[in-house]
C-alpha positions as CSV (number, residue, x, y, z in Angstrom):
1,M,118.2,104.4,83.9
2,T,119.5,106.8,86.5
3,I,118.9,110.5,86.8
4,D,120.3,113.1,89.2
5,R,118.5,114.8,92.1
6,E,117.5,117.9,90.1
7,D,115.9,115.8,87.4
8,R,114.0,113.9,90.1
9,L,112.6,117.1,91.5
10,V,111.5,118.3,88.1
11,L,109.8,114.9,87.5
12,H,107.8,115.1,90.7
13,S,106.8,118.7,90.0
14,K,105.4,117.4,86.7
15,V,103.5,114.7,88.7
16,G,102.0,117.5,90.8
17,R,101.0,119.5,87.7
18,L,99.3,116.4,86.3
19,G,97.4,116.1,89.5
20,M,96.2,119.7,89.2
21,K,94.9,119.0,85.7
22,R,92.8,116.1,86.9
23,R,91.1,118.0,89.7
24,K,87.7,117.9,88.0
25,K,88.2,114.8,86.0
26,S,87.3,112.2,88.6
27,G,84.2,113.8,90.2
28,M,84.3,112.9,93.9
29,G,87.7,111.3,93.3
30,G,89.3,114.2,95.1
31,V,87.8,112.8,98.4
32,I,90.1,109.8,97.9
33,F,93.0,111.4,96.0
34,G,93.2,114.5,98.3
35,P,93.8,112.6,101.6
36,I,96.3,110.3,99.8
37,L,98.2,113.2,98.5
38,I,98.2,114.9,101.9
39,L,99.5,111.8,103.7
40,L,102.1,111.1,101.0
41,S,103.3,114.8,101.2
42,I,103.5,114.6,105.0
43,A,105.6,111.4,104.6
44,V,107.8,113.2,102.2
45,I,108.2,116.1,104.7
46,W,109.1,113.6,107.4
47,K,111.6,111.7,105.3
48,N,113.2,115.0,104.2
49,E,113.7,116.1,107.8
50,T,115.2,112.8,108.8
51,R,117.3,112.4,105.6
52,Y,120.9,111.3,105.9
53,D,123.2,114.2,106.8
54,Y,126.2,113.5,104.7
55,H,127.7,116.9,105.6
56,R,127.8,116.0,109.3
57,E,129.2,112.5,108.4
58,A,131.9,114.2,106.2
59,T,133.0,116.4,109.1
60,R,133.8,113.2,111.0
61,C,136.0,111.8,108.3
62,T,139.7,111.6,109.1
63,P,141.7,114.0,107.0
64,V,144.7,112.1,105.4
65,T,147.5,113.7,103.4
66,D,149.2,110.4,102.5
67,V,147.1,107.5,101.1
68,G,149.6,105.1,102.5
69,T,148.7,106.0,106.1
70,A,145.0,105.3,105.6
71,T,143.6,102.0,107.1
72,S,141.1,99.8,105.4
73,G,137.5,100.6,106.4
74,Q,138.4,104.1,107.6
75,R,136.3,107.1,106.7
76,I,138.6,109.6,105.2
77,S,138.8,112.9,103.4
78,F,141.6,113.4,100.9
79,T,142.4,116.6,99.0
80,G,144.4,116.6,95.8
81,P,144.6,117.8,92.1
82,M,142.3,116.5,89.5
83,D,143.1,115.4,85.9
84,K,141.1,117.8,83.8
85,T,141.7,115.8,80.6
86,M,139.7,112.8,82.0
87,E,137.2,111.5,79.4
88,I,133.7,110.0,79.8
89,S,132.5,107.7,77.1
90,G,129.0,108.4,75.6
91,N,126.5,106.4,73.7
92,Y,125.5,109.0,71.1
93,L,128.7,111.0,71.3
94,E,132.3,109.6,71.4
95,S,133.4,111.2,74.6
96,F,133.3,114.1,76.9
97,E,136.4,115.7,78.3
98,G,136.6,117.9,81.5
99,Y,133.5,116.7,83.4
100,L,133.1,114.6,86.5
101,V,129.7,113.4,85.5
102,V,127.5,114.0,82.4
103,N,123.7,113.9,82.5
104,R,122.0,113.0,79.3
105,N,118.3,114.2,79.2
106,A,116.2,112.7,76.4
107,E,112.7,114.1,75.4
108,I,110.1,113.4,72.8
109,Y,107.7,115.9,71.3
110,A,104.2,114.3,71.6
111,W,100.6,114.8,72.4
112,E,99.4,115.5,76.0
113,K,95.8,114.7,76.8
114,D,93.9,116.6,79.5
115,E,90.4,115.7,80.5
116,D,88.0,117.6,82.7
117,D,84.3,118.4,83.0
118,D,84.6,120.8,80.1
119,G,85.8,118.1,77.8
120,T,89.2,116.9,76.4
121,T,92.1,119.3,75.6
122,W,95.0,118.2,73.5
123,S,98.4,119.9,73.5
124,K,101.8,119.2,72.0
125,R,104.9,119.5,74.2
126,W,108.3,118.0,75.0
127,M,108.1,115.3,77.6
128,S,110.6,112.9,79.2
129,R,108.2,110.0,78.8
130,L,105.8,109.2,75.9
131,E,102.3,109.6,77.3
132,G,100.0,106.7,76.4
133,N,97.0,108.1,74.6
134,S,95.2,107.5,71.3
135,R,97.1,110.3,69.4
136,N,100.5,108.9,70.4
137,T,99.6,105.4,69.1
138,G,102.3,104.2,66.7
139,F,105.1,106.4,68.2
140,S,108.0,105.1,70.2
141,Q,110.8,106.7,72.1
142,R,114.2,105.5,70.9
143,L,116.5,107.8,72.8
144,S,117.0,107.5,76.6
145,S,118.3,109.6,79.5
146,S,121.3,108.4,81.5
147,R,124.0,109.4,83.9
148,L,127.4,109.0,82.3
149,L,130.4,108.3,84.6
150,P,134.0,107.1,84.1
151,R,135.1,103.8,85.5
152,D,137.0,105.6,88.3
153,Y,138.5,109.0,89.3
154,R,141.9,110.2,90.5
155,V,142.0,112.7,93.3
156,G,145.8,113.2,93.6
157,E,147.2,109.8,94.3
158,L,143.9,108.4,95.5
159,S,141.8,106.2,93.1
160,V,138.0,106.6,93.6
161,V,135.5,104.2,92.2
162,S,132.6,105.8,90.3
163,D,129.9,103.4,91.6
164,A,127.4,105.3,93.8
165,I,129.4,108.5,93.5
166,E,127.7,111.7,94.6
167,F,128.2,115.4,93.5
168,V,127.0,118.6,95.1
169,D,128.7,121.2,92.8
170,A,126.7,123.0,90.2
171,S,126.4,121.5,86.7
172,E,126.5,123.4,83.4
173,D,125.1,122.9,79.9
174,I,127.5,121.2,77.6
175,N,128.2,122.5,74.1
176,I,128.2,119.5,71.8
177,L,128.9,121.1,68.4
178,D,132.6,120.1,68.5
179,L,131.9,116.5,69.7
180,T,132.0,113.5,67.5
181,L,128.9,111.4,66.8
182,T,129.1,107.6,67.4
183,E,128.0,104.9,65.1
184,T,124.9,104.5,67.3
185,A,124.0,108.1,66.7
186,T,124.6,107.7,63.0
187,R,122.4,104.6,62.9
188,F,119.6,106.6,64.7
189,D,120.1,109.4,62.1
190,L,120.8,111.9,64.9
191,S,122.0,115.4,63.9
192,K,123.4,118.3,65.9
193,R,121.1,121.3,66.3
194,W,122.3,124.1,68.4
195,D,122.9,122.7,71.8
196,E,121.2,119.4,71.3
197,L,121.1,116.1,69.3
198,Y,117.9,115.9,67.3
199,L,116.1,113.0,65.8
200,A,113.5,114.0,63.2
201,K,110.7,111.6,62.4
202,G,109.6,113.5,59.2
203,R,106.2,114.9,60.2
204,S,105.3,118.4,59.4
205,D,104.0,119.0,62.9
206,N,107.2,117.5,64.4
207,I,105.2,115.0,66.5
208,G,107.4,112.1,67.5
209,D,110.6,114.0,67.1
210,E,113.2,113.5,69.9
211,R,116.1,115.4,71.3
212,V,118.9,114.9,73.7
213,R,120.5,117.6,75.9
214,Y,123.6,117.3,78.0
215,S,124.8,118.9,81.2
216,G,127.8,118.1,83.5
217,V,129.8,119.0,86.5
218,P,133.1,120.5,85.5
219,I,136.3,118.9,86.8
220,P,137.9,121.3,89.3
221,D,141.6,122.0,89.7
222,I,141.6,120.8,93.3
223,A,139.0,118.5,94.9
224,T,138.3,116.8,98.2
225,Y,137.0,113.2,98.4
226,F,134.8,112.1,101.3
227,G,134.1,108.4,101.8
228,K,135.5,105.1,102.9
229,F,139.0,103.8,102.2
230,S,139.0,100.1,101.2
231,G,141.3,98.0,99.0
232,G,143.5,101.0,98.4
233,R,140.7,103.0,96.9
234,G,137.9,105.3,97.9
235,V,134.6,103.5,97.9
236,A,131.0,104.3,99.1
237,Y,130.4,104.4,102.8
238,D,126.8,103.0,102.6
239,E,126.0,101.7,106.1
240,N,123.0,104.1,106.1
241,R,121.9,103.5,102.5
242,R,118.3,104.5,101.8
243,T,116.3,102.4,99.3
244,G,112.7,103.4,99.8
245,F,110.5,105.0,97.2
246,I,110.2,108.3,99.0
247,S,114.0,108.4,99.7
248,Q,114.7,108.0,96.1
249,M,112.1,110.7,95.2
250,I,113.8,113.3,97.4
251,G,117.4,112.2,96.5
252,D,118.3,110.7,99.9
253,S,120.7,107.9,99.0
254,G,122.2,107.6,102.5
255,V,125.6,107.3,101.0
256,L,128.8,109.2,101.7
257,H,130.9,109.0,98.6
258,H,131.5,112.6,97.4
259,I,134.0,114.4,95.2
260,V,133.6,118.1,95.9
261,A,135.6,121.1,94.4
262,G,138.1,122.8,96.7
263,E,140.0,122.2,99.9
264,R,138.4,120.4,102.8
265,E,136.8,123.3,104.6
266,G,135.5,124.9,101.4
267,S,134.1,121.5,100.3
268,L,132.3,121.0,103.6
269,A,130.7,124.4,103.2
270,T,129.5,123.5,99.7
271,M,128.0,120.2,100.9
272,K,126.2,122.0,103.8
273,A,124.8,124.7,101.4
274,Y,123.6,122.1,98.9
275,L,122.0,120.0,101.6
276,T,120.3,123.0,103.1
277,R,119.0,124.1,99.7
278,L,117.7,120.7,98.9
279,K,115.9,120.4,102.2
280,W,114.1,123.7,101.6
281,I,113.1,122.7,98.1
282,V,111.5,119.6,99.4
283,R,109.9,121.4,102.3
284,L,108.3,124.0,100.0
285,A,107.3,121.3,97.4
286,G,105.9,119.1,100.2
287,S,103.9,121.9,101.8
288,G,102.6,122.9,98.4
289,C,101.3,119.3,97.8
290,V,99.7,119.3,101.2
291,V,97.7,122.4,100.3
292,L,97.0,120.9,96.9
293,G,95.6,117.8,98.6
294,F,93.2,119.9,100.6
295,V,92.2,121.7,97.4
296,F,91.3,118.4,95.9
297,L,89.4,117.3,99.1
298,F,87.5,120.5,99.7
299,G,86.9,121.1,96.0
300,S,85.3,117.7,95.6
301,I,83.1,118.1,98.7
302,A,81.8,121.5,97.4
303,R,81.7,120.3,93.8
304,F,77.9,119.9,93.6
305,L,77.6,123.7,94.1
306,F,79.9,124.6,91.2
307,P,77.2,124.7,88.5
308,I,75.2,127.3,90.4
309,P,75.9,130.8,88.9
310,I,77.7,133.2,91.2
311,I,77.4,130.8,94.1
312,G,79.5,128.3,92.3
313,S,82.5,130.6,91.8
314,L,82.3,131.8,95.4
315,V,82.3,128.2,96.7
316,E,85.3,127.4,94.5
317,R,87.2,130.3,95.8
318,G,86.1,129.5,99.4
319,A,87.3,125.9,99.0
320,F,90.7,127.2,97.8
321,I,91.0,129.7,100.7
322,M,90.0,127.0,103.2
323,A,92.6,124.7,101.7
324,L,95.2,127.4,102.3
325,C,94.0,128.1,105.8
326,V,94.1,124.4,106.7
327,G,97.0,123.1,104.5
328,I,99.6,125.7,105.4
329,P,99.3,125.1,109.2
330,V,99.3,121.3,108.7
331,A,102.4,121.5,106.5
332,F,104.1,123.8,109.0
333,I,103.3,121.5,111.9
334,A,104.5,118.5,109.9
335,V,107.8,120.2,109.2
336,L,108.2,121.4,112.8
337,V,107.4,118.1,114.4
338,S,109.5,116.0,112.1
339,Y,112.4,118.5,112.5
340,L,112.3,118.4,116.2
341,L,111.9,114.6,116.4
342,S,114.9,114.2,114.1
343,H,117.0,116.5,116.4
344,P,116.4,114.8,119.9
345,F,118.9,117.0,121.7
346,L,117.2,120.2,120.4
347,L,113.8,118.7,121.4
348,A,115.1,117.8,124.8
349,G,116.5,121.3,125.2
350,I,113.1,122.9,124.2
351,V,111.2,120.6,126.5
352,A,113.6,121.4,129.4
353,A,113.3,125.1,128.7
354,I,109.5,124.9,128.6
355,A,109.4,122.9,131.8
356,G,111.8,125.4,133.4
357,L,109.6,128.3,132.3
358,I,106.5,126.7,133.7
359,F,108.2,126.0,137.0
360,W,109.4,129.6,137.2
361,L,106.0,131.0,136.3
362,R,104.3,128.8,138.9
363,R,106.8,129.7,141.5
364,K,106.4,133.3,140.7
365,G,102.7,132.9,140.7
366,E,102.8,131.3,144.1
367,G,104.8,134.2,145.4
368,R,102.4,136.7,143.9
369,K,99.4,134.9,145.4
370,K,101.0,134.9,148.8
371,V,101.6,138.7,148.6
372,I,98.1,139.4,147.4
373,R,96.6,137.3,150.1
374,Q,98.6,139.2,152.7
375,Q,97.4,142.5,151.2
376,L,93.8,141.3,151.4
377,E,94.1,140.1,155.0
378,S,95.6,143.5,155.9
379,D,92.6,145.3,154.2
380,F,89.9,143.0,155.7
381,G,91.6,143.0,159.1
382,H,91.7,139.2,159.6
383,V,93.2,136.0,158.3
384,I,91.2,134.8,155.4
385,K,90.5,131.1,155.4
386,D,90.3,129.2,152.1
387,E,86.6,128.6,152.4
388,E,86.0,132.4,152.8
389,F,87.2,133.3,149.3
390,E,84.0,132.1,147.6
391,D,81.9,134.2,150.0
392,L,84.0,137.3,149.6
393,E,84.0,136.9,145.7
394,F,80.2,136.6,145.7
395,R,79.8,139.7,147.9
396,E,82.0,141.8,145.6
397,L,80.1,140.5,142.6
398,A,76.8,141.4,144.2
399,Y,78.0,144.8,145.2
400,L,79.1,145.6,141.6
401,S,75.9,144.2,140.2
402,Y,73.9,146.5,142.5
403,S,76.1,149.5,141.9
404,D,73.0,151.2,140.7
405,S,69.2,150.6,141.1
406,D,68.9,149.2,137.6
407,V,69.4,145.5,138.0
408,D,67.9,143.3,135.3
409,E,67.0,139.6,135.3
410,K,70.2,138.7,133.3
411,E,72.4,140.2,136.0
412,E,70.5,138.5,138.8
413,S,70.6,135.2,136.9
414,F,74.4,135.5,136.6
415,L,74.7,135.8,140.4
416,F,72.5,132.7,140.9
417,Q,74.4,130.8,138.2
418,W,77.7,131.6,140.0
419,G,76.2,130.3,143.2
420,K,75.0,127.1,141.6
421,K,78.4,126.6,140.0
422,H,80.0,126.8,143.5
423,G,77.4,124.5,145.2
424,W,75.4,127.3,146.8
425,T,71.6,127.0,147.3
426,T,69.3,129.6,145.9
427,E,68.4,130.6,149.5
428,K,72.0,131.2,150.4
429,C,72.6,133.3,147.3
430,Q,69.5,135.4,148.1
431,Q,70.5,135.8,151.8
432,V,74.0,137.2,150.8
433,I,72.5,139.5,148.1
434,D,70.1,140.9,150.7
435,E,73.0,141.5,153.2
436,V,75.1,143.3,150.5
437,V,72.1,145.5,149.4
438,T,71.4,146.4,153.1
439,Q,75.1,147.2,153.8
440,R,75.3,149.3,150.6
441,A,72.2,151.3,151.6
442,L,74.0,152.3,154.9
443,I,76.9,153.9,152.9
444,P,76.4,157.6,151.9
445,E,76.0,157.8,148.1
446,Q,79.0,160.1,147.8
447,E,81.2,157.5,149.5
448,R,80.1,154.6,147.4
449,T,83.0,153.6,145.2
450,T,83.0,150.6,142.7
451,E,86.6,150.6,141.7
452,S,87.8,149.4,145.2
453,H,85.2,146.5,145.0
454,L,86.4,145.6,141.4
455,N,90.0,145.7,142.7
456,N,89.0,143.4,145.5
457,L,87.3,141.0,143.1
458,I,90.4,140.8,140.9
459,R,92.7,140.3,144.0
460,L,90.4,137.6,145.4
461,S,90.5,135.8,142.0
462,M,94.3,135.9,141.9
463,A,94.8,135.0,145.5
464,D,93.0,131.7,145.5
465,G,94.7,130.4,142.3
466,D,95.2,131.1,138.6
467,V,92.5,133.3,137.1
468,T,90.3,130.8,135.1
469,V,88.4,131.6,131.9
470,Y,85.2,131.6,134.0
471,E,86.6,134.0,136.5
472,M,87.8,136.3,133.8
473,H,84.2,136.3,132.4
474,M,82.9,136.9,135.9
475,I,85.3,139.9,136.3
476,R,84.3,141.4,132.9
477,T,80.6,141.0,133.5
478,A,80.7,142.7,136.9
479,A,83.1,145.4,135.6
480,R,81.0,146.3,132.6
481,K,77.9,146.6,134.9
482,A,79.9,149.1,136.9
483,G,80.8,151.0,133.8
484,Y,84.4,149.8,133.2
485,D,85.7,148.7,129.7
486,D,88.3,146.0,129.0
487,T,91.1,148.6,128.9
488,K,90.3,149.6,132.5
489,I,90.0,146.0,133.6
490,S,93.5,145.2,132.1
491,A,94.9,148.3,133.8
492,L,93.6,147.2,137.2
493,M,94.8,143.6,136.8
494,N,98.3,144.9,135.9
495,Q,98.3,147.2,138.9
496,V,97.5,144.2,141.1
497,R,100.3,142.1,139.5
498,Q,102.8,144.9,139.9
499,S,101.9,145.6,143.5
500,A,102.5,141.9,144.3
501,S,105.8,141.7,142.5
């Protein structure tokens, strides 16, 4: 049985819904099922980003206006009129006229069983597959879904085989009221009911009844074929065919063998729009399943708290919020990484741009450090050697720490910790502190300014290299002691940068 891409996506959304219903059923099973779902979803996201780009392949096809000029093995595009009276044979209906493909969707009305910690819940619904449970024992599904195709197509003078054919144009529901039932349908006792074929099993609750609905892609007046020319016909170009489970799940056949409504350019636009839409559907579905996997995982871990009143409901909400906070970034990173890896030229461009930006910033930083160093040497009146920076930084720190007479143990401890970090002995730290205190006492109180010392500390930190996290902490600690807030610190740092630009 074959089904189109849209049906596959619907099927897998049902699988996700089934997983939701079983969140509580397996106890700590979420610890196993959650990571499996996360990894599978990431694999789906990866496959989606690296899927076969049949639109790009179609743009490379050689446009031909005369089939006689095409060579065997050549990838071609050919535009021509379509025969709108073409018929497709059915199994339950004699034939369908006016469609490129007909999708037959069969369903059965049956019991669905849902088990969780609160017990078992039974519900009746239409499903594409008969669920195996005790209430459905004795029922069987007689009708089947299928993809109905003609033996071949005619696009102008070009014959196109139907095997592995692909469509990207929108389908529509088919009105079957005027169509003729086959002997098979009569033998099954099928009847027409509104827009569907119906098989009644005779139960008052309708359990076991089946139905068939039809949809199809209408035949356009003009169409363009994209594929390979071989044996005088259009056949599938399948050198990139995908056969894995995930590829089948997301509708990635790896085949270029398309009939698309319209002239070449319009057909290419339709292919691109369809492929983009399909990618986004899988991205969103895959991301949702990643989050769902974390819901299973965190929910199972916190499950032992669920029975506790109030706390249980809070924990359950917390597990869901945590799943969102972790799952969304993980899904986004998976999409971003797989997208970049599948577009190597874009990735190389981004890497080159980042490398160029880092080089430019480092070069600009080196220039700024040079200017700041010259400013400091001008202010201090001599050339500053590299080993002097630590001594000057410590003196400015000490001056700011002793900007008033109220110096607590925490502030003194910070100074000695700074010294220890830079390999100073306790005696050396105390000696420099005593020198700073003595020098400060010689300055009249009205001439004692702290902003110039804070400015010097910032410049010294910038002049000997990049400002590290520790140095930023050092600046903030000293500045707050002197009565400056973060706004003032940022303003002073910006002034230093601007003066060195």
